[in-house]
C-alpha positions as CSV (number, residue, x, y, z in Angstrom):
1,M,0.0,0.0,0.0
2,T,2.8,2.4,0.9
3,Q,4.5,1.7,-2.4
4,S,1.3,2.3,-4.4
5,I,0.8,5.7,-2.8
6,K,4.5,6.6,-3.4
7,S,4.2,5.6,-7.0
8,K,1.1,7.7,-7.5
9,S,2.7,10.7,-5.9
10,Q,5.8,10.4,-8.1
11,T,3.7,10.2,-11.2
12,W,1.8,13.3,-10.2
13,S,5.0,15.2,-9.4
14,S,6.6,14.2,-12.7
15,E,3.6,15.5,-14.6
16,W,4.4,19.0,-13.3
17,T,8.0,18.7,-14.7
18,L,6.8,17.4,-18.0
19,R,4.3,20.2,-18.3
20,V,7.0,22.8,-17.6
21,G,9.2,21.2,-20.3
22,A,6.4,21.2,-22.9
23,N,5.5,24.8,-22.1
24,L,9.2,25.8,-22.2
25,A,9.7,24.2,-25.7
26,A,6.5,25.9,-27.1
27,L,7.5,29.3,-25.7
28,R,11.1,29.1,-26.8
29,E,9.9,28.2,-30.4
30,Q,7.4,31.1,-30.3
31,A,10.3,33.4,-29.3
32,G,12.4,32.1,-32.1
33,V,15.4,31.3,-30.0
34,S,17.6,28.2,-30.0
35,G,18.4,26.2,-26.9
36,Q,21.9,27.7,-26.8
37,Q,20.5,31.2,-27.2
38,L,18.1,30.6,-24.3
39,A,21.0,29.4,-22.2
40,D,22.9,32.6,-23.1
41,L,19.9,34.6,-22.0
42,T,19.7,32.9,-18.7
43,E,23.4,33.7,-18.1
44,A,22.6,37.3,-19.0
45,H,20.1,37.2,-16.2
46,G,22.7,36.2,-13.7
47,D,23.0,32.4,-13.6
48,E,23.3,30.1,-16.7
49,I,21.1,27.1,-17.3
50,S,23.0,25.0,-19.8
51,R,21.7,24.1,-23.2
52,S,21.8,20.4,-22.3
53,T,19.7,21.1,-19.2
54,I,17.1,22.9,-21.3
55,A,17.1,20.1,-23.8
56,N,16.6,17.5,-21.1
57,L,13.8,19.5,-19.6
58,E,12.0,19.9,-22.9
59,S,12.4,16.3,-23.9
60,G,11.2,14.9,-20.6
61,R,14.5,13.4,-19.6
62,K,14.9,15.8,-16.6
63,S,13.1,14.3,-13.6
64,S,12.6,17.6,-11.7
65,V,12.7,21.4,-12.1
66,S,13.4,23.9,-9.4
67,V,11.6,27.1,-8.6
68,A,14.8,29.0,-9.3
69,E,15.1,27.4,-12.7
70,I,11.5,28.3,-13.6
71,A,12.1,31.9,-12.5
72,L,15.3,32.2,-14.5
73,L,13.9,30.6,-17.6
74,A,10.8,32.8,-17.5
75,A,12.9,35.9,-17.1
76,A,15.0,34.9,-20.1
77,L,11.9,34.3,-22.2
78,G,10.2,37.5,-21.0
79,V,7.2,35.7,-19.6
80,S,5.6,35.2,-16.2
81,P,6.9,32.1,-14.3
82,M,3.2,31.1,-14.2
83,R,3.2,30.7,-17.9
84,L,5.8,27.9,-17.6
85,L,3.7,26.1,-15.1
86,F,0.3,26.5,-16.9
87,D,-1.1,27.0,-20.4
88,P,-4.5,28.6,-19.8
89,T,-5.6,27.2,-23.2
90,G,-4.3,23.7,-22.5
91,S,-6.1,20.6,-21.4
92,E,-7.1,19.8,-17.8
93,V,-4.4,18.8,-15.4
94,E,-4.1,17.0,-12.1
95,T,-3.4,20.0,-10.0
96,L,-3.3,17.9,-6.8
97,P,-3.2,14.1,-6.5
98,G,-6.7,13.0,-7.6
99,L,-7.9,16.6,-8.3
100,T,-8.3,17.6,-11.9
101,T,-8.9,21.2,-12.9
102,S,-8.5,23.5,-15.8
103,Q,-5.1,25.1,-16.1
104,A,-6.7,28.5,-15.8
105,E,-8.2,27.5,-12.4
106,A,-4.9,26.1,-11.3
107,A,-3.1,29.3,-12.3
108,D,-5.6,31.4,-10.4
109,W,-5.1,29.3,-7.3
110,F,-1.3,29.5,-7.7
111,A,-1.5,33.3,-8.0
112,G,-3.6,33.5,-4.8
113,L,-6.7,34.7,-6.6
114,K,-9.1,31.8,-6.0
115,Q,-9.5,28.6,-4.1
116,L,-9.3,25.3,-5.9
117,P,-12.8,23.9,-6.7
118,I,-12.5,21.1,-4.2
119,D,-15.8,19.1,-4.0
120,S,-16.8,18.3,-0.4
121,S,-19.9,16.9,1.2
122,D,-19.3,19.3,4.1
123,A,-18.4,22.7,2.7
124,S,-18.0,24.0,6.2
125,T,-14.8,22.0,6.7
126,E,-13.1,23.9,3.9
127,P,-11.1,26.9,5.1
128,E,-12.2,30.4,3.8
129,F,-9.8,31.4,1.1
130,S,-8.3,34.8,1.6
131,G,-4.9,36.5,1.3
132,P,-3.0,39.7,0.7
133,L,-2.1,39.2,-2.9
134,P,-5.3,40.6,-4.5
135,L,-5.0,43.7,-2.2
136,Y,-1.3,44.3,-3.1
137,R,-2.1,43.8,-6.8
138,R,-5.0,46.3,-6.5
139,H,-2.7,48.7,-4.6
140,T,-0.1,48.6,-7.5
141,E,-2.8,49.1,-10.1
142,L,-4.3,52.2,-8.4
143,S,-0.8,53.6,-7.8
144,E,0.0,53.3,-11.4
145,K,-3.3,54.9,-12.5
146,I,-2.7,57.9,-10.2
147,R,0.9,58.3,-11.4
148,S,-0.3,58.1,-15.0
149,F,-3.1,60.6,-14.4
150,T,-0.9,63.2,-12.6
151,T,1.8,62.8,-15.2
152,T,-0.6,63.6,-18.0
153,H,-2.8,66.3,-16.3
154,G,-0.3,67.8,-13.9
155,E,-1.3,69.3,-10.6
156,T,-5.0,69.9,-10.0
157,A,-6.1,73.1,-8.3
158,P,-7.8,72.8,-4.9
159,V,-11.6,72.9,-5.0
160,P,-13.9,73.1,-1.9
161,D,-16.2,70.2,-2.8
162,D,-17.2,67.8,-5.6
163,E,-19.9,70.2,-6.8
164,H,-17.2,72.7,-7.9
165,A,-14.8,70.0,-9.3
166,D,-14.3,69.2,-12.9
167,S,-14.3,65.6,-14.2
168,A,-10.6,65.2,-14.0
169,T,-10.5,66.2,-10.4
170,L,-13.4,63.9,-9.6
171,Y,-11.6,61.0,-11.2
172,L,-8.4,61.7,-9.3
173,R,-10.4,61.9,-6.1
174,L,-12.0,58.5,-6.9
175,L,-8.7,56.9,-7.5
176,V,-7.2,58.2,-4.3
177,S,-10.3,57.2,-2.3
178,Q,-10.0,53.7,-3.7
179,L,-6.3,53.6,-2.8
180,E,-7.1,54.7,0.7
181,S,-9.7,52.0,1.0
182,V,-7.2,49.3,-0.1
183,R,-4.6,50.5,2.4
184,N,-7.2,50.6,5.2
185,E,-8.3,47.1,4.4
186,M,-4.7,46.0,4.6
187,K,-4.4,47.6,8.1
188,V,-7.6,45.9,9.2
189,S,-6.3,42.6,8.0
190,E,-3.0,43.3,9.7
191,Y,-1.0,43.3,6.4
192,K,1.8,45.8,6.1
193,A,0.8,48.5,3.6
194,P,3.6,49.2,1.1
195,E,5.4,52.5,1.0
196,L,3.9,54.9,-1.5
197,P,6.2,55.4,-4.5
198,A,8.3,58.5,-4.1
199,D,7.1,59.8,-7.5
200,L,3.4,59.4,-6.7
201,R,2.2,63.0,-6.7
202,I,-1.0,63.1,-4.8
203,P,-2.1,66.7,-3.8
204,I,-2.2,67.1,-0.1
205,W,-5.7,68.6,-0.3
206,I,-7.0,65.4,-1.9
207,W,-5.0,62.9,0.2
208,R,-6.9,62.6,3.5
209,G,-4.0,61.1,5.4
210,H,-5.3,57.6,5.8
211,A,-2.1,56.1,4.3
């Protein structure tokens, strides 16, 4: 019985490595680079993964792949490490032993966006899925929108209330309010709110000081 469980686990584990190899080969071909060129690109990113290692991974001869290798190969190809793990348009995969999902669902779980669709006769036994990643992602998105807006429109003149504000000022106020809400939610959840970018120019009269 122990041997059977071990063999099943090894098969499931090897499927992850095979999938990374297949995705790597497809992405490398799409990029139009050879195995040696990809090896050179990894070296340019700080630590070479040899051409033979790349070939063994793509052919399925490599029995495992490390997180560091995935990160380095993804950087060299200019893609997200998630793209080496999953192809959202590909067939279903065994995400956990005995649990088959779409690759898009698996990627969302890996990114901290959603819980895996685990069937259970007693849903109350499943932990509530939550985490800081969506909040930090939203914080980054809002910060970038504010930076882009202030870069394009420059400083906005103070106005006493929304009734006297133009559409641009109202939009900036909305963005800042949303950013404040995200940062407050982080505090309530006891997550550390990131430092605001030094080049994020939020007028003092708009920023209410809840950061």
